N, C-alpha and C positions, 0 to 999 in steps of 0.2 A: 228741873224747872217745875213750877207749879202747874197743876193740871189745867188744860185748856188755854195755855199761853204760848204754845210753840209758834203760832203765827206772829206774835210780837217779836220773838227772837229771830225769826226769819227776816224781819225787817232790818236786822243788823247788817244785811248785805249792803246797806247804804253807808256803812262805816268804811272809811278809807282803809284799804288793806284786806277787807273781806271780799274775796272773789266769788264765793258761792255760799249760800245758806239755804237750807231746805228743812222742812219737817220730814221726819222719817218714822218708820215703824220698827219696833224692837226695843232693845235695851235703852236706847236714848230717844228723846223726843225731837231733837233737832241736831243738825250738824252744820258747822261753818268751816269753810276753807279760807285760811288766812295766808297771805303772802307778805313777808317782811324782809327787809334788807339785812337785819341783824337781830340778835336776841333781845336787845333793849327795845327795839321797835315792836317786836312780837309781844314782849311782856306788857308794854303799854296798851296794845290793842286788847289783849286778853283780860288783864286785870282792871284797867281803867275804863274800858268801854263795854266789855261783855259781862264780866263778873259783877260789875257795878249795877247791872240791870236788876231791878227789884224782884223779878220773877225767876232769875237764875239761882237755883239752889246748889247745884254742883256742876263742875266742868271736868272734863278729862282731856288733856292735851296730848296729841300724838304728833310726832315730828316726822316728816318725810325727808329722807336723806338722799333721795334720787335727784341727780342733776343731769338733765338731758344733754 
């Protein structure tokens, strides 16, 4: 993301499916936790809502396979 814009990305927690979004220190500027019922829904949230943000330069998607 562009410098100084992590707070804007954190506002993505208002997007349906984003359960948590915070600014972080380290390799990344922000992290978002997304819950989706299927891969199509996850793809829609990531590509249409998050990556479409003008200040998002790069994303890295990590999938949690843990099911309680």
